[in-house]
N, CA, C and O atoms as a CHARMM CRD file, in Angstrom:
* protein
*
  364
    1    1 MET  N      0.84900  -1.17400   0.00000 PROA 1      0.00000
    2    1 MET  CA     0.00000   0.00000   0.00000 PROA 1      0.00000
    3    1 MET  C      0.89500   1.23800   0.00000 PROA 1      0.00000
    4    1 MET  O      1.85900   1.31700   0.76200 PROA 1      0.00000
    5    2 ASP  N      0.57800   2.17000  -0.83400 PROA 2      0.00000
    6    2 ASP  CA     1.38400   3.38100  -0.99900 PROA 2      0.00000
    7    2 ASP  C      0.80100   4.51000  -0.14500 PROA 2      0.00000
    8    2 ASP  O     -0.12100   5.21000  -0.56300 PROA 2      0.00000
    9    3 PHE  N      1.35500   4.67200   1.05400 PROA 3      0.00000
   10    3 PHE  CA     0.87900   5.70400   1.96500 PROA 3      0.00000
   11    3 PHE  C      1.48700   7.05800   1.61600 PROA 3      0.00000
   12    3 PHE  O      2.61200   7.13800   1.12400 PROA 3      0.00000
   13    4 GLN  N      0.73200   8.11100   1.87600 PROA 4      0.00000
   14    4 GLN  CA     1.23300   9.48200   1.78400 PROA 4      0.00000
   15    4 GLN  C      1.69400   9.85900   3.18700 PROA 4      0.00000
   16    4 GLN  O      0.92000   9.79000   4.14200 PROA 4      0.00000
   17    5 LYS  N      2.95800  10.25900   3.30600 PROA 5      0.00000
   18    5 LYS  CA     3.52800  10.55400   4.61800 PROA 5      0.00000
   19    5 LYS  C      3.80700  12.03600   4.76100 PROA 5      0.00000
   20    5 LYS  O      4.43200  12.65800   3.90200 PROA 5      0.00000
   21    6 GLY  N      3.33100  12.58600   5.86400 PROA 6      0.00000
   22    6 GLY  CA     3.60700  13.96000   6.22400 PROA 6      0.00000
   23    6 GLY  C      4.28700  13.96300   7.57500 PROA 6      0.00000
   24    6 GLY  O      4.45200  12.90200   8.17700 PROA 6      0.00000
   25    7 PRO  N      4.68600  15.12300   8.07100 PROA 7      0.00000
   26    7 PRO  CA     5.41400  15.16000   9.34000 PROA 7      0.00000
   27    7 PRO  C      4.57200  14.72100  10.54600 PROA 7      0.00000
   28    7 PRO  O      5.13500  14.29200  11.55300 PROA 7      0.00000
   29    8 GLU  N      3.24900  14.81800  10.46900 PROA 8      0.00000
   30    8 GLU  CA     2.40200  14.46700  11.61000 PROA 8      0.00000
   31    8 GLU  C      1.20500  13.60200  11.20900 PROA 8      0.00000
   32    8 GLU  O      0.23300  13.48200  11.95600 PROA 8      0.00000
   33    9 ARG  N      1.29100  13.00400  10.02500 PROA 9      0.00000
   34    9 ARG  CA     0.14800  12.23700   9.52400 PROA 9      0.00000
   35    9 ARG  C      0.60700  11.29100   8.42700 PROA 9      0.00000
   36    9 ARG  O      1.48400  11.61900   7.62800 PROA 9      0.00000
   37   10 ILE  N      0.00100  10.11900   8.40400 PROA 10     0.00000
   38   10 ILE  CA     0.19400   9.16400   7.31900 PROA 10     0.00000
   39   10 ILE  C     -1.20800   8.76600   6.85900 PROA 10     0.00000
   40   10 ILE  O     -2.07500   8.46500   7.67900 PROA 10     0.00000
   41   11 CYS  N     -1.42400   8.76800   5.54700 PROA 11     0.00000
   42   11 CYS  CA    -2.75900   8.44400   5.05400 PROA 11     0.00000
   43   11 CYS  C     -2.69300   7.69100   3.73800 PROA 11     0.00000
   44   11 CYS  O     -1.64200   7.57200   3.10900 PROA 11     0.00000
   45   12 TYR  N     -3.85100   7.18700   3.34700 PROA 12     0.00000
   46   12 TYR  CA    -4.00700   6.49900   2.06900 PROA 12     0.00000
   47   12 TYR  C     -5.27200   7.02600   1.41200 PROA 12     0.00000
   48   12 TYR  O     -6.32500   7.09700   2.04600 PROA 12     0.00000
   49   13 ARG  N     -5.17100   7.39200   0.15500 PROA 13     0.00000
   50   13 ARG  CA    -6.31800   7.87000  -0.62100 PROA 13     0.00000
   51   13 ARG  C     -6.48900   6.98000  -1.85300 PROA 13     0.00000
   52   13 ARG  O     -5.51700   6.44800  -2.38900 PROA 13     0.00000
   53   14 ASP  N     -7.73100   6.83000  -2.28700 PROA 14     0.00000
   54   14 ASP  CA    -7.97600   6.06000  -3.50200 PROA 14     0.00000
   55   14 ASP  C     -7.65300   6.92100  -4.72800 PROA 14     0.00000
   56   14 ASP  O     -7.23500   8.07100  -4.59600 PROA 14     0.00000
   57   15 LEU  N     -7.84800   6.36600  -5.89100 PROA 15     0.00000
   58   15 LEU  CA    -7.49700   7.07500  -7.12800 PROA 15     0.00000
   59   15 LEU  C     -8.29900   8.35300  -7.33900 PROA 15     0.00000
   60   15 LEU  O     -7.86000   9.25900  -8.04800 PROA 15     0.00000
   61   16 GLU  N     -9.47800   8.42200  -6.71900 PROA 16     0.00000
   62   16 GLU  CA   -10.30200   9.63900  -6.81600 PROA 16     0.00000
   63   16 GLU  C     -9.94400  10.65900  -5.74100 PROA 16     0.00000
   64   16 GLU  O    -10.52200  11.74500  -5.70100 PROA 16     0.00000
   65   17 GLY  N     -9.00000  10.32000  -4.87300 PROA 17     0.00000
   66   17 GLY  CA    -8.57100  11.23700  -3.82300 PROA 17     0.00000
   67   17 GLY  C     -9.33800  11.10800  -2.52400 PROA 17     0.00000
   68   17 GLY  O     -9.12400  11.88900  -1.59700 PROA 17     0.00000
   69   18 ARG  N    -10.22600  10.13500  -2.44600 PROA 18     0.00000
   70   18 ARG  CA   -11.02500   9.93500  -1.23400 PROA 18     0.00000
   71   18 ARG  C    -10.16600   9.31800  -0.13200 PROA 18     0.00000
   72   18 ARG  O     -9.46600   8.33300  -0.36900 PROA 18     0.00000
   73   19 LEU  N    -10.21400   9.88800   1.06300 PROA 19     0.00000
   74   19 LEU  CA    -9.45700   9.37800   2.20700 PROA 19     0.00000
   75   19 LEU  C    -10.01800   8.03700   2.64500 PROA 19     0.00000
   76   19 LEU  O    -11.20200   7.92400   2.96100 PROA 19     0.00000
   77   20 LEU  N     -9.15400   7.00800   2.66200 PROA 20     0.00000
   78   20 LEU  CA    -9.58100   5.67200   3.05300 PROA 20     0.00000
   79   20 LEU  C     -8.92300   5.18900   4.34000 PROA 20     0.00000
   80   20 LEU  O     -9.43000   4.27300   4.98700 PROA 20     0.00000
   81   21 ALA  N     -7.79900   5.79600   4.71700 PROA 21     0.00000
   82   21 ALA  CA    -7.11800   5.38800   5.94600 PROA 21     0.00000
   83   21 ALA  C     -6.16400   6.49200   6.38300 PROA 21     0.00000
   84   21 ALA  O     -5.57400   7.19000   5.55800 PROA 21     0.00000
   85   22 GLU  N     -6.02300   6.63500   7.71800 PROA 22     0.00000
   86   22 GLU  CA    -5.08900   7.63600   8.22200 PROA 22     0.00000
   87   22 GLU  C     -4.73400   7.37200   9.67400 PROA 22     0.00000
   88   22 GLU  O     -5.48100   6.73100  10.41300 PROA 22     0.00000
   89   23 VAL  N     -3.58900   7.87700  10.05800 PROA 23     0.00000
   90   23 VAL  CA    -3.17700   7.95300  11.45300 PROA 23     0.00000
   91   23 VAL  C     -2.58700   9.34600  11.64800 PROA 23     0.00000
   92   23 VAL  O     -1.77200   9.81000  10.85100 PROA 23     0.00000
   93   24 ASP  N     -3.01900  10.00700  12.73000 PROA 24     0.00000
   94   24 ASP  CA    -2.55500  11.35900  13.03600 PROA 24     0.00000
   95   24 ASP  C     -1.68600  11.31500  14.27700 PROA 24     0.00000
   96   24 ASP  O     -2.01100  10.62900  15.24600 PROA 24     0.00000
   97   25 PHE  N     -0.57200  12.05300  14.25000 PROA 25     0.00000
   98   25 PHE  CA     0.31800  12.11200  15.40800 PROA 25     0.00000
   99   25 PHE  C      0.97400  13.48600  15.51100 PROA 25     0.00000
  100   25 PHE  O      2.14800  13.65000  15.17900 PROA 25     0.00000
  101   26 PRO  N      0.19400  14.48200  15.98000 PROA 26     0.00000
  102   26 PRO  CA     0.77200  15.81400  16.16400 PROA 26     0.00000
  103   26 PRO  C      1.94200  15.75400  17.15200 PROA 26     0.00000
  104   26 PRO  O      1.93500  14.97300  18.10400 PROA 26     0.00000
  105   27 THR  N      2.93300  16.59000  16.90100 PROA 27     0.00000
  106   27 THR  CA     4.13800  16.56900  17.73700 PROA 27     0.00000
  107   27 THR  C      4.31300  17.89500  18.47000 PROA 27     0.00000
  108   27 THR  O      3.97500  18.96900  17.97200 PROA 27     0.00000
  109   28 LYS  N      4.86400  17.76400  19.68700 PROA 28     0.00000
  110   28 LYS  CA     5.16000  18.93700  20.50200 PROA 28     0.00000
  111   28 LYS  C      6.18500  18.54000  21.55100 PROA 28     0.00000
  112   28 LYS  O      6.03900  17.51500  22.21700 PROA 28     0.00000
  113   29 ASP  N      7.21000  19.34700  21.69200 PROA 29     0.00000
  114   29 ASP  CA     8.22600  19.14900  22.73300 PROA 29     0.00000
  115   29 ASP  C      8.82200  17.73800  22.71700 PROA 29     0.00000
  116   29 ASP  O      8.99600  17.13000  23.77300 PROA 29     0.00000
  117   30 GLY  N      9.13200  17.22000  21.53800 PROA 30     0.00000
  118   30 GLY  CA     9.78700  15.92500  21.42800 PROA 30     0.00000
  119   30 GLY  C      8.87300  14.72000  21.59100 PROA 30     0.00000
  120   30 GLY  O      9.34100  13.58900  21.72800 PROA 30     0.00000
  121   31 VAL  N      7.56100  14.96900  21.57400 PROA 31     0.00000
  122   31 VAL  CA     6.59800  13.88200  21.75400 PROA 31     0.00000
  123   31 VAL  C      5.59500  13.89900  20.59600 PROA 31     0.00000
  124   31 VAL  O      5.02300  14.93900  20.26800 PROA 31     0.00000
  125   32 ALA  N      5.39800  12.74100  19.99300 PROA 32     0.00000
  126   32 ALA  CA     4.35000  12.56200  18.98100 PROA 32     0.00000
  127   32 ALA  C      3.18300  11.87900  19.67900 PROA 32     0.00000
  128   32 ALA  O      3.34100  10.80400  20.25600 PROA 32     0.00000
  129   33 GLU  N      2.02300  12.49800  19.62700 PROA 33     0.00000
  130   33 GLU  CA     0.84000  11.93400  20.26800 PROA 33     0.00000
  131   33 GLU  C     -0.05500  11.30700  19.20400 PROA 33     0.00000
  132   33 GLU  O     -0.62000  12.00900  18.36500 PROA 33     0.00000
  133   34 ILE  N     -0.17900   9.99100  19.24500 PROA 34     0.00000
  134   34 ILE  CA    -1.05700   9.31500  18.29200 PROA 34     0.00000
  135   34 ILE  C     -2.48100   9.50700  18.78800 PROA 34     0.00000
  136   34 ILE  O     -2.89500   8.92200  19.78900 PROA 34     0.00000
  137   35 THR  N     -3.22100  10.34300  18.06200 PROA 35     0.00000
  138   35 THR  CA    -4.54700  10.76000  18.50300 PROA 35     0.00000
  139   35 THR  C     -5.68800  10.07100  17.76100 PROA 35     0.00000
  140   35 THR  O     -6.81400  10.01400  18.25400 PROA 35     0.00000
  141   36 HSD  N     -5.38800   9.54900  16.57100 PROA 36     0.00000
  142   36 HSD  CA    -6.49000   9.09300  15.72000 PROA 36     0.00000
  143   36 HSD  C     -5.99300   8.08200  14.69800 PROA 36     0.00000
  144   36 HSD  O     -4.97100   8.29400  14.04500 PROA 36     0.00000
  145   37 THR  N     -6.71400   6.99500  14.56800 PROA 37     0.00000
  146   37 THR  CA    -6.48000   6.02000  13.49800 PROA 37     0.00000
  147   37 THR  C     -7.83200   5.73300  12.85700 PROA 37     0.00000
  148   37 THR  O     -8.82300   5.48500  13.54300 PROA 37     0.00000
  149   38 PHE  N     -7.84900   5.77000  11.52700 PROA 38     0.00000
  150   38 PHE  CA    -9.09800   5.53400  10.79800 PROA 38     0.00000
  151   38 PHE  C     -8.82100   4.63800   9.61000 PROA 38     0.00000
  152   38 PHE  O     -7.83700   4.82800   8.89400 PROA 38     0.00000
  153   39 VAL  N     -9.69100   3.65900   9.40000 PROA 39     0.00000
  154   39 VAL  CA    -9.67700   2.82000   8.20100 PROA 39     0.00000
  155   39 VAL  C    -11.11600   2.70200   7.71700 PROA 39     0.00000
  156   39 VAL  O    -11.99500   2.27800   8.46600 PROA 39     0.00000
  157   40 ASP  N    -11.35200   3.07500   6.47400 PROA 40     0.00000
  158   40 ASP  CA   -12.67600   2.99300   5.86600 PROA 40     0.00000
  159   40 ASP  C    -13.12800   1.53100   5.81200 PROA 40     0.00000
  160   40 ASP  O    -12.31600   0.60900   5.74300 PROA 40     0.00000
  161   41 ASP  N    -14.44700   1.35500   5.84400 PROA 41     0.00000
  162   41 ASP  CA   -15.02400   0.00500   5.80200 PROA 41     0.00000
  163   41 ASP  C    -14.54000  -0.82400   4.61700 PROA 41     0.00000
  164   41 ASP  O    -14.41300  -2.04200   4.74000 PROA 41     0.00000
  165   42 VAL  N    -14.26900  -0.19900   3.47800 PROA 42     0.00000
  166   42 VAL  CA   -13.84500  -0.95400   2.29200 PROA 42     0.00000
  167   42 VAL  C    -12.47700  -1.61000   2.47800 PROA 42     0.00000
  168   42 VAL  O    -12.12900  -2.52700   1.73300 PROA 42     0.00000
  169   43 LEU  N    -11.69300  -1.15100   3.46300 PROA 43     0.00000
  170   43 LEU  CA   -10.36000  -1.71200   3.70200 PROA 43     0.00000
  171   43 LEU  C    -10.25200  -2.50100   5.00600 PROA 43     0.00000
  172   43 LEU  O     -9.20100  -3.07000   5.30200 PROA 43     0.00000
  173   44 ARG  N    -11.31700  -2.53700   5.77300 PROA 44     0.00000
  174   44 ARG  CA   -11.25700  -3.21900   7.08100 PROA 44     0.00000
  175   44 ARG  C    -10.98700  -4.70200   6.89800 PROA 44     0.00000
  176   44 ARG  O    -11.42100  -5.32100   5.92700 PROA 44     0.00000
  177   45 GLY  N    -10.25400  -5.25600   7.86600 PROA 45     0.00000
  178   45 GLY  CA    -9.93800  -6.67900   7.84700 PROA 45     0.00000
  179   45 GLY  C     -8.78400  -7.05600   6.94800 PROA 45     0.00000
  180   45 GLY  O     -8.52700  -8.24000   6.72900 PROA 45     0.00000
  181   46 GLN  N     -8.07500  -6.05100   6.41600 PROA 46     0.00000
  182   46 GLN  CA    -6.96000  -6.30800   5.50300 PROA 46     0.00000
  183   46 GLN  C     -5.61000  -5.93500   6.11500 PROA 46     0.00000
  184   46 GLN  O     -4.59200  -5.95500   5.42400 PROA 46     0.00000
  185   47 GLY  N     -5.59500  -5.59900   7.39900 PROA 47     0.00000
  186   47 GLY  CA    -4.34500  -5.26400   8.06800 PROA 47     0.00000
  187   47 GLY  C     -3.84900  -3.85100   7.80500 PROA 47     0.00000
  188   47 GLY  O     -2.68500  -3.54300   8.06000 PROA 47     0.00000
  189   48 VAL  N     -4.71700  -2.99900   7.30100 PROA 48     0.00000
  190   48 VAL  CA    -4.30400  -1.63800   6.95700 PROA 48     0.00000
  191   48 VAL  C     -3.96300  -0.83400   8.20700 PROA 48     0.00000
  192   48 VAL  O     -2.97600  -0.09900   8.20700 PROA 48     0.00000
  193   49 ALA  N     -4.74800  -0.95300   9.26400 PROA 49     0.00000
  194   49 ALA  CA    -4.45500  -0.21700  10.49700 PROA 49     0.00000
  195   49 ALA  C     -3.09700  -0.63800  11.05500 PROA 49     0.00000
  196   49 ALA  O     -2.33300   0.20100  11.53300 PROA 49     0.00000
  197   50 ASN  N     -2.80200  -1.91500  10.99700 PROA 50     0.00000
  198   50 ASN  CA    -1.48300  -2.40200  11.43500 PROA 50     0.00000
  199   50 ASN  C     -0.37600  -1.77600  10.59800 PROA 50     0.00000
  200   50 ASN  O      0.64100  -1.34400  11.14000 PROA 50     0.00000
  201   51 GLN  N     -0.56100  -1.72200   9.29300 PROA 51     0.00000
  202   51 GLN  CA     0.43900  -1.10400   8.41900 PROA 51     0.00000
  203   51 GLN  C      0.62000   0.37600   8.72800 PROA 51     0.00000
  204   51 GLN  O      1.74200   0.88100   8.72400 PROA 51     0.00000
  205   52 LEU  N     -0.48100   1.07200   8.99600 PROA 52     0.00000
  206   52 LEU  CA    -0.41300   2.48800   9.34400 PROA 52     0.00000
  207   52 LEU  C      0.38200   2.71500  10.62700 PROA 52     0.00000
  208   52 LEU  O      1.25500   3.58100  10.68500 PROA 52     0.00000
  209   53 LEU  N      0.06400   1.91900  11.65900 PROA 53     0.00000
  210   53 LEU  CA     0.75700   2.08800  12.93600 PROA 53     0.00000
  211   53 LEU  C      2.22600   1.71200  12.82600 PROA 53     0.00000
  212   53 LEU  O      3.07400   2.35000  13.45000 PROA 53     0.00000
  213   54 THR  N      2.53600   0.70000  12.05300 PROA 54     0.00000
  214   54 THR  CA     3.93900   0.33900  11.84500 PROA 54     0.00000
  215   54 THR  C      4.68000   1.48500  11.16200 PROA 54     0.00000
  216   54 THR  O      5.78300   1.84600  11.57300 PROA 54     0.00000
  217   55 ALA  N      4.07900   2.05300  10.12600 PROA 55     0.00000
  218   55 ALA  CA     4.69600   3.17900   9.41800 PROA 55     0.00000
  219   55 ALA  C      4.86300   4.38000  10.34500 PROA 55     0.00000
  220   55 ALA  O      5.89600   5.04900  10.32500 PROA 55     0.00000
  221   56 ALA  N      3.83800   4.64900  11.15700 PROA 56     0.00000
  222   56 ALA  CA     3.91600   5.78100  12.09000 PROA 56     0.00000
  223   56 ALA  C      5.00300   5.55300  13.12900 PROA 56     0.00000
  224   56 ALA  O      5.78600   6.45900  13.41300 PROA 56     0.00000
  225   57 ALA  N      5.06100   4.35800  13.69800 PROA 57     0.00000
  226   57 ALA  CA     6.07800   4.05700  14.70600 PROA 57     0.00000
  227   57 ALA  C      7.48000   4.20400  14.12100 PROA 57     0.00000
  228   57 ALA  O      8.36800   4.75900  14.76800 PROA 57     0.00000
  229   58 GLU  N      7.68100   3.71500  12.91300 PROA 58     0.00000
  230   58 GLU  CA     8.99700   3.83600  12.26800 PROA 58     0.00000
  231   58 GLU  C      9.34300   5.30400  11.99600 PROA 58     0.00000
  232   58 GLU  O     10.48000   5.72600  12.20400 PROA 58     0.00000
  233   59 GLN  N      8.37000   6.06500  11.53600 PROA 59     0.00000
  234   59 GLN  CA     8.61500   7.47600  11.24600 PROA 59     0.00000
  235   59 GLN  C      8.90400   8.25400  12.53400 PROA 59     0.00000
  236   59 GLN  O      9.80500   9.09200  12.56900 PROA 59     0.00000
  237   60 ILE  N      8.14700   7.97600  13.57400 PROA 60     0.00000
  238   60 ILE  CA     8.35800   8.65100  14.86000 PROA 60     0.00000
  239   60 ILE  C      9.73100   8.29600  15.41600 PROA 60     0.00000
  240   60 ILE  O     10.45400   9.16900  15.89700 PROA 60     0.00000
  241   61 ARG  N     10.08700   7.02700  15.35100 PROA 61     0.00000
  242   61 ARG  CA    11.40800   6.59800  15.83700 PROA 61     0.00000
  243   61 ARG  C     12.52100   7.27700  15.04200 PROA 61     0.00000
  244   61 ARG  O     13.49300   7.75500  15.62700 PROA 61     0.00000
  245   62 ALA  N     12.39200   7.32500  13.72400 PROA 62     0.00000
  246   62 ALA  CA    13.41900   7.94400  12.87700 PROA 62     0.00000
  247   62 ALA  C     13.57700   9.43000  13.17700 PROA 62     0.00000
  248   62 ALA  O     14.64300  10.00600  12.96000 PROA 62     0.00000
  249   63 SER  N     12.50900  10.04400  13.67700 PROA 63     0.00000
  250   63 SER  CA    12.56000  11.46500  14.03000 PROA 63     0.00000
  251   63 SER  C     13.11600  11.68900  15.43400 PROA 63     0.00000
  252   63 SER  O     13.29200  12.83100  15.85700 PROA 63     0.00000
  253   64 GLY  N     13.39000  10.61200  16.14900 PROA 64     0.00000
  254   64 GLY  CA    13.95500  10.72300  17.49000 PROA 64     0.00000
  255   64 GLY  C     12.95700  11.17400  18.54500 PROA 64     0.00000
  256   64 GLY  O     13.33800  11.72800  19.57600 PROA 64     0.00000
  257   65 LEU  N     11.67100  10.93200  18.27800 PROA 65     0.00000
  258   65 LEU  CA    10.62000  11.36100  19.19700 PROA 65     0.00000
  259   65 LEU  C     10.15900  10.21400  20.08300 PROA 65     0.00000
  260   65 LEU  O     10.35000   9.04400  19.74900 PROA 65     0.00000
  261   66 ARG  N      9.55500  10.55500  21.20900 PROA 66     0.00000
  262   66 ARG  CA     8.84500   9.59500  22.04300 PROA 66     0.00000
  263   66 ARG  C      7.39000   9.61300  21.58100 PROA 66     0.00000
  264   66 ARG  O      7.00400  10.47000  20.78600 PROA 66     0.00000
  265   67 VAL  N      6.58600   8.68100  22.06700 PROA 67     0.00000
  266   67 VAL  CA     5.19800   8.61300  21.62100 PROA 67     0.00000
  267   67 VAL  C      4.24500   8.51600  22.81300 PROA 67     0.00000
  268   67 VAL  O      4.46200   7.75500  23.75600 PROA 67     0.00000
  269   68 LYS  N      3.18800   9.31500  22.73300 PROA 68     0.00000
  270   68 LYS  CA     2.09300   9.28000  23.70200 PROA 68     0.00000
  271   68 LYS  C      0.88900   8.68700  22.98600 PROA 68     0.00000
  272   68 LYS  O      0.59800   9.04100  21.84400 PROA 68     0.00000
  273   69 LEU  N      0.19800   7.79200  23.65800 PROA 69     0.00000
  274   69 LEU  CA    -0.91200   7.07900  23.03000 PROA 69     0.00000
  275   69 LEU  C     -2.24300   7.55400  23.60100 PROA 69     0.00000
  276   69 LEU  O     -2.53500   7.32100  24.77400 PROA 69     0.00000
  277   70 THR  N     -3.05000   8.21900  22.77500 PROA 70     0.00000
  278   70 THR  CA    -4.39900   8.58500  23.19000 PROA 70     0.00000
  279   70 THR  C     -5.44500   7.90000  22.30700 PROA 70     0.00000
  280   70 THR  O     -6.60900   7.80400  22.69700 PROA 70     0.00000
  281   71 CYS  N     -5.05600   7.43500  21.15300 PROA 71     0.00000
  282   71 CYS  CA    -5.94600   6.70200  20.25000 PROA 71     0.00000
  283   71 CYS  C     -6.16400   5.28800  20.80200 PROA 71     0.00000
  284   71 CYS  O     -5.19500   4.59900  21.12200 PROA 71     0.00000
  285   72 PRO  N     -7.41600   4.85100  20.91600 PROA 72     0.00000
  286   72 PRO  CA    -7.68400   3.50400  21.43400 PROA 72     0.00000
  287   72 PRO  C     -6.99700   2.38700  20.63200 PROA 72     0.00000
  288   72 PRO  O     -6.50900   1.41900  21.21600 PROA 72     0.00000
  289   73 TYR  N     -6.95800   2.51500  19.31900 PROA 73     0.00000
  290   73 TYR  CA    -6.30400   1.47000  18.52200 PROA 73     0.00000
  291   73 TYR  C     -4.80500   1.43400  18.82400 PROA 73     0.00000
  292   73 TYR  O     -4.22500   0.35700  18.96900 PROA 73     0.00000
  293   74 ALA  N     -4.18400   2.60000  18.91800 PROA 74     0.00000
  294   74 ALA  CA    -2.75100   2.65800  19.22600 PROA 74     0.00000
  295   74 ALA  C     -2.46700   2.08500  20.61100 PROA 74     0.00000
  296   74 ALA  O     -1.46200   1.40100  20.80500 PROA 74     0.00000
  297   75 LYS  N     -3.34700   2.35900  21.57600 PROA 75     0.00000
  298   75 LYS  CA    -3.17800   1.81400  22.92600 PROA 75     0.00000
  299   75 LYS  C     -3.21300   0.29100  22.91500 PROA 75     0.00000
  300   75 LYS  O     -2.53100  -0.34600  23.71800 PROA 75     0.00000
  301   76 ALA  N     -3.98800  -0.29300  22.03000 PROA 76     0.00000
  302   76 ALA  CA    -4.05500  -1.75100  21.91800 PROA 76     0.00000
  303   76 ALA  C     -2.91500  -2.30500  21.07100 PROA 76     0.00000
  304   76 ALA  O     -2.44500  -3.41600  21.31400 PROA 76     0.00000
  305   77 TRP  N     -2.46300  -1.53100  20.07200 PROA 77     0.00000
  306   77 TRP  CA    -1.45700  -2.00700  19.12200 PROA 77     0.00000
  307   77 TRP  C     -0.05500  -2.05600  19.72900 PROA 77     0.00000
  308   77 TRP  O      0.64700  -3.05400  19.56600 PROA 77     0.00000
  309   78 PHE  N      0.36200  -1.01100  20.41600 PROA 78     0.00000
  310   78 PHE  CA     1.74000  -0.93900  20.90900 PROA 78     0.00000
  311   78 PHE  C      2.12200  -2.07800  21.85700 PROA 78     0.00000
  312   78 PHE  O      3.22600  -2.60400  21.71900 PROA 78     0.00000
  313   79 PRO  N      1.28100  -2.49300  22.81000 PROA 79     0.00000
  314   79 PRO  CA     1.67000  -3.63300  23.65800 PROA 79     0.00000
  315   79 PRO  C      1.90000  -4.92800  22.87900 PROA 79     0.00000
  316   79 PRO  O      2.63700  -5.80200  23.33400 PROA 79     0.00000
  317   80 LYS  N      1.28100  -5.05400  21.72400 PROA 80     0.00000
  318   80 LYS  CA     1.47000  -6.24200  20.88500 PROA 80     0.00000
  319   80 LYS  C      2.74100  -6.15400  20.05000 PROA 80     0.00000
  320   80 LYS  O      3.09700  -7.11200  19.36400 PROA 80     0.00000
  321   81 HSD  N      3.42900  -5.01300  20.09900 PROA 81     0.00000
  322   81 HSD  CA     4.64700  -4.79100  19.32200 PROA 81     0.00000
  323   81 HSD  C      5.74400  -4.26300  20.24600 PROA 81     0.00000
  324   81 HSD  O      6.07800  -3.07900  20.21500 PROA 81     0.00000
  325   82 PRO  N      6.29900  -5.15500  21.06700 PROA 82     0.00000
  326   82 PRO  CA     7.27600  -4.73700  22.08300 PROA 82     0.00000
  327   82 PRO  C      8.54300  -4.11600  21.50900 PROA 82     0.00000
  328   82 PRO  O      9.30000  -3.48200  22.24400 PROA 82     0.00000
  329   83 GLU  N      8.78800  -4.28600  20.21600 PROA 83     0.00000
  330   83 GLU  CA     9.96200  -3.67800  19.60900 PROA 83     0.00000
  331   83 GLU  C      9.88000  -2.14300  19.61800 PROA 83     0.00000
  332   83 GLU  O     10.87300  -1.46000  19.36900 PROA 83     0.00000
  333   84 TYR  N      8.69900  -1.62200  19.90400 PROA 84     0.00000
  334   84 TYR  CA     8.52100  -0.16400  19.96900 PROA 84     0.00000
  335   84 TYR  C      8.26900   0.33700  21.39100 PROA 84     0.00000
  336   84 TYR  O      7.99200   1.52000  21.58900 PROA 84     0.00000
  337   85 SER  N      8.36300  -0.54700  22.37400 PROA 85     0.00000
  338   85 SER  CA     8.02500  -0.17900  23.75800 PROA 85     0.00000
  339   85 SER  C      8.93200   0.90500  24.32800 PROA 85     0.00000
  340   85 SER  O      8.51500   1.66600  25.20000 PROA 85     0.00000
  341   86 ASP  N     10.16300   0.98000  23.84400 PROA 86     0.00000
  342   86 ASP  CA    11.09400   1.99000  24.35400 PROA 86     0.00000
  343   86 ASP  C     10.66900   3.41100  23.99500 PROA 86     0.00000
  344   86 ASP  O     11.15200   4.36500  24.60500 PROA 86     0.00000
  345   87 MET  N      9.78900   3.56900  23.03200 PROA 87     0.00000
  346   87 MET  CA     9.34900   4.88300  22.57700 PROA 87     0.00000
  347   87 MET  C      8.15500   5.40900  23.36900 PROA 87     0.00000
  348   87 MET  O      7.91500   6.61600  23.40800 PROA 87     0.00000
  349   88 VAL  N      7.40900   4.50500  24.00000 PROA 88     0.00000
  350   88 VAL  CA     6.12400   4.84800  24.58800 PROA 88     0.00000
  351   88 VAL  C      6.29800   5.52500  25.94800 PROA 88     0.00000
  352   88 VAL  O      7.02600   5.04200  26.81500 PROA 88     0.00000
  353   89 ILE  N      5.61500   6.64600  26.10800 PROA 89     0.00000
  354   89 ILE  CA     5.55900   7.31800  27.39600 PROA 89     0.00000
  355   89 ILE  C      4.44300   6.66700  28.19600 PROA 89     0.00000
  356   89 ILE  O      3.29100   6.66600  27.76500 PROA 89     0.00000
  357   90 PRO  N      4.77600   6.10800  29.37100 PROA 90     0.00000
  358   90 PRO  CA     3.73900   5.44900  30.16700 PROA 90     0.00000
  359   90 PRO  C      2.63600   6.43200  30.58600 PROA 90     0.00000
  360   90 PRO  O      2.87400   7.62400  30.78300 PROA 90     0.00000
  361   91 GLU  N      1.43900   5.88900  30.71200 PROA 91     0.00000
  362   91 GLU  CA     0.30900   6.74100  31.13300 PROA 91     0.00000
  363   91 GLU  C      0.42500   7.07500  32.59300 PROA 91     0.00000
  364   91 GLU  O     -0.42600   7.78000  33.13400 PROA 91     0.00000
């Protein structure tokens, strides 16, 4: 899947430009806060949310940031991926 990556957002749009998936992670003071993950019904069950979070975690790590989890999906995803546990700010 060819994601569009920005400094605080990763998304996927169809050929018509319609938003089908995204993860938002605004940054402040060295912390990226994952606030929102969305996958349209047409892509559900295909592992797209997992791909989004993996891409976000890699991008956040490459930027040298820590991560705060406020998105429910991210809160469930990170414990299942201990390779990123060093980045997470405990609640």
